[in-house]
C-alpha angles and dihedrals in degrees: 000000000000121000131199121254112244115235102231123164130193118206139161129232132186108222091175129019110281095005115106126189131184124228132193115208131179127206116224130159091359096304134095117235124192112244102176140353134193114265092222140011130257129210100249137048089224093057093046092050092048091051090047091052089051089052090050091049090054088062093055121082095190120025091197093066101025132221111333135197091228135022115298119254108294094235091050094047092050093052109117117253094016113116127098096324094269131096112264095251096129139311119335116273116260116250113287096026100085131067099215138043127192094273098051142293122331106226 
């Protein structure tokens, strides 16, 4: 069974000078809806974006197929080593507590 890819965007805003926060938004029915937002700001755009990408990754069960509206194909989900890119040793780390996201290291 095929499922539709969710349209999720990560972006950074600067609500106060020198304070950057990440936001996750999802498009549905032609409009963007905020999914998640950083609780507090950080001092650089780079750091905010890295934290936002970690938050996005935490929503995705399989980074090879992306975030889906419904469960991924059963055979694909059962494939060993295919989850969210981390060993299954507990729940995913919250944004800002890991050193890598699926696209490379967060510096």
